[in-house]
N, C-alpha and C positions, 0 to 999 in steps of 0.2 A: 510804443506799448511793450511793456515787460510781462511776459507769459509764463506761467508757473504750471510745468506739467507734475502732476501727482502719479507715480509711480514709475517705476523703469524697468518694467517688463519689456517683452517683445515689442509690442506696439506703441508705447511711452517712450521706448529707447528709439526705434525708427522713426515715429514722429518727430522727435526732438532732431535727429539727424537731417530731416527734409526742412525742419523750419529752420536749421541753421544757415540755410541758405539767403535768409531773408537779414538784413541788420539789426533786426529788432532783439533787445535783451532775453536770453532767456536761461530759466532754471528749473532744473529736475530735481524733485524730491525723491529719495528712495528711502524705504525701510532698512534696507541690507547697509549696516555700516562697513561691511569690508568692501563693499560694489564701491561706495563713496570714496574710501580710503584710496583704494587702488586709482579710481579714475582722477583724483586730485592730484596725486603722484605725478603720473606719466600719461594721461589721458588711454591708458588701457583699453582694451578692448573690451567689451560689455559682455554680462554672464548669459543675454540672449542671442545678440548677434556678433557671434563669435568671429566673422570676417571682415566686419568693420567698425574703426577707430571711430571714438566720438571725438566730433569736432571741438577746436581749441575755445569756442566763442561759448561753449556750453558751460555755465555753472553746477557743480553737483553737490547737493547737502542733503543730509540725513538730519538736518533740523528743521521742524516743520514750520516754525515760526518765522525762523530765517528767510525761508521758501516762499513765503507769503505776504513778506513784510514791505515788500516794493511791486507786488504783482499788480496788473490791473487786469489779467484775466486767468483763469483756472482750468486747467485742462485735467480731467478726471480718466486715469489710465489705470485704475486699480479692479481688480474682478468683481464683477455684478454681486457676487455673494458677499463681498466684503465691503460694500458700500454703506450700508446701514450702520454697522458698528463703527464704521471709520466717521462719520458724519456725528454719528452720537456721543464720540468721544472728542470731536475737534470742531465741532460747528464753532464753537463760541470765539474761536481764532480767526476765522476765516472771513474776509472783510465784505462788503455789499458790493460786488463786482461780479462780472458775468462767468456763470460757469457753464464749460464745454463738457458734454460727456460723452466717452468713448467706449464706454463699458458696452457690451453685446447680451443681455440676461434678465431675467426678473427672479425676483427676492423671493427664495423658497418659501422662507418660513412667514414673509409679511403678504406675498403676491403682487410687491408693488413694483413699478418699472422705475429707473434708475432716477429718472426725473419726479417722480412722485414723491420718492424718499427726500431728495434736495429741497423739493417744496416741504416738505412736513420739518427739515431742520433748517433751511433758510429759506423763510416765505419771502424774503424783500427781491435775493437775487434773480436777476436775468439767466433763464436757463437756455441753452442750444446742444445738440446734438450732432456729433459727426459721425457719418457711420456711411457702409456702401462697401462695394467690392475690394476687397486690398488683403494682401498678404504683408506683413512685417518687413519680410525680407526685400521685398520690390520696392517698398517704400523708402526702406533706409539707401537700396541702391540707385536710388532715381530713376526707377521706371516708370513709364509714365501710368498715371493712377488718377482716376475720377470719383470724388465721393459727395457724398450729399451733405449739407450743412441745413440743422432744422432749427429754428427758432419763431418764436410766436412775433416778437417784436421787431420788425422791419429795420431798425434805427439800429438794435443791438446785432441784428442780421447781419447787415451791409457795413458795420464797423467790425465784427469779426472775420466775415469771410475775406475782406482786405489784408489782413495780419496772419490766416493761417493759409492762405493759396502762397504754392511757391513753383518754380517754374516746373517742375514735374508734378505736381499733386493741384490739379483742377478741381473747386469746390462749384455745385450748383445747390443755388437757394432753394429752401421750401420753408413753409411756416406749420407744417404739421409733424410737432415732436412726438405726438402717441404713436403714429402709423410708422414713424421712421424708427421706433424703439421696439416696436411689435415685431416687424419685418424682421430687423437687424437680431432679437433675441430668437425667435422661431425658427429661423433658417438656419440654426445651430440644431433643433432638435430634428429637423426634415434631413440634415445632413448624415446626421448619424445613423438615420433609415437607411438613407443612401448608402452609406457604406456598407450598412448589413446586408443590404441587397447584394451588392457588388464583390461582396465578400463570399457570400452563400453562391456565386456561380448563376445567380438567376437572369443575367442578361440584361444589355442595355435598355431594351424595349422595358422591363420592368422598374428599372432605376428610374426611367424619364417619367414612367406613370406615376411612381411614387412623387418623386418630385413635383410634377404639376397638381397631381391632387393633394398634395402638402400644402401648395400655394393657396390652394382654395380655401384650405383651412385658417392659415394665416391671416387671409382677407377677411373671412366670415369672424373669426374672434377679434382682427382690429377694426372693422366696422362697429361692432359692438360698442368696442372698448371709444370709441370716436374717431379711430383715424379716417383717412379720407383715401378712397379706391385707388386713385391714381398714384397716390405713394407706391403701392403695392407692385404697380408694374415699372416703378424707378430704378435709380442704382440701388436705392436703402433696401428695394424688395426683390424682385425680379433679378436683377444684376448680382446683387450680394449673394441670393439662393443660386443661380447658378453657379457661381465661382466655387462657392463651397461644396455643392454635393458633386462637385465632378474633377475634384483635386485630390492628391494626395497629399499636397502642403497644408490643407486643413485639419487641425487638430479632431476636428468632429466628426469629419468623414474619416478620418484613418482610424478613429477608436470603432466607429460602428465596423468596417474593417478586421479590425483585431478582434474584436468580440466575436465577430462569426466564425473567426478562427481560433476562439479559445485562448486568446494571448490577453495577457494582465495589462493595464493602464498604470505607466508610472503615476505613484501620489501624487510626487512633484509637479507634474503638468495641470494648468489649470485648461480644464474642457466645460466650459460655459454651457454647454449643450443638456449634461447631465442634469443637473440642478434646475435648469430653466423648463427640461420635459415636465419635471414633477410639480414646478411651479403652474406651467401652463396648462395643465391637466385639471389640477384643482380650480385654478380660473376660469375654464373652461363650464368647468360643471356647475361653479357660482354663477357664472353670466347664464347658464342655459345653452351653452353654445355646443353641436356636435364635433367633436374632433378625433375619430375615430384613429387615425395614423398617429398624432402625437400620444394620444391613451398609450398605443401599442407599443412605440418607442419606450414610453415609460415604464410599463410594465415588464416589458423585456430587460431595461435596464436594471430595473429593483427584482429580478428572477422571479417573477409572480408568473410569467407564460414563456414557453419555449420560443426561439425565434422561427423555429419550423411550425408550431401551431398556429402562430401569429398572423404567418401568411396564409395559411388555409384560412382561418377565420375572417382576415380582409377579404378575400376571394367570394366567401360563403356570404356577404353581406348582401342585402337586399338591391336590387338592381333600381337605378334612380337616375332620373336627369341630370345633365352636367353640370347645371348650373345652380344645383342644390349641393 
């Protein structure tokens, strides 16, 4: 099996390094021509993983048609907000082979999940979702990592899990691609909020409460969209949420911390939770699902309410049963 990774950002590069432990051919497509040239010349260090050399058995290219020509599986690692336009421009050259989605986000313009976007442009392709608690740096350095691989088609799921597993990357199978995506996307929103709580010095109790009630909102919206409840308590749900809401390695958590301290975010950084907060808020309203925490994070990021007033507003909400 020849795997083609689309996107050489932090996660795409890390996944390539991990998968290079397997004998299967691997092609990585990058839009950045300069990066491609450097890697082809001397296997130089990647732009994002500055401490790791790219393995010699990985082929890099900026030619998309060339990257896809011999591929028997495609792994999409481009930012969630760019998937729609990417497929709109390139769906005609993508063959009918399995598509593995690694992007965690909801498209802000269409309110579609990555799998729904793929289905719109590539209706015949089998779709899988690779998600769960992980940091690119740890995957690249061979730290033990467990992820969820979700796919509705059992045959495709077992086919992919064989080639995507490595000595340090353990995959657990799941059939719930909707729940896996909702969990992976919305945990970024909750992580931003947890970062705000932490940066404001409100304490660990407040952060844990924010995370736990945030999980409740993720589950409520996910169930309405067709996800399975058990998915939200697994690696792609609670596992990913716990990691992202409690680590300075998380871009989304760090954004929240910096926001609370009045620091600006580098425009070059991909922070999936910002646009996903907006998309999730609109989606929840459309589906009539109450998501006060997600709504609050979205409004703070849009500077429609202050962090201080939002905390007071959340605490002043009517008392209710924990299951609601």
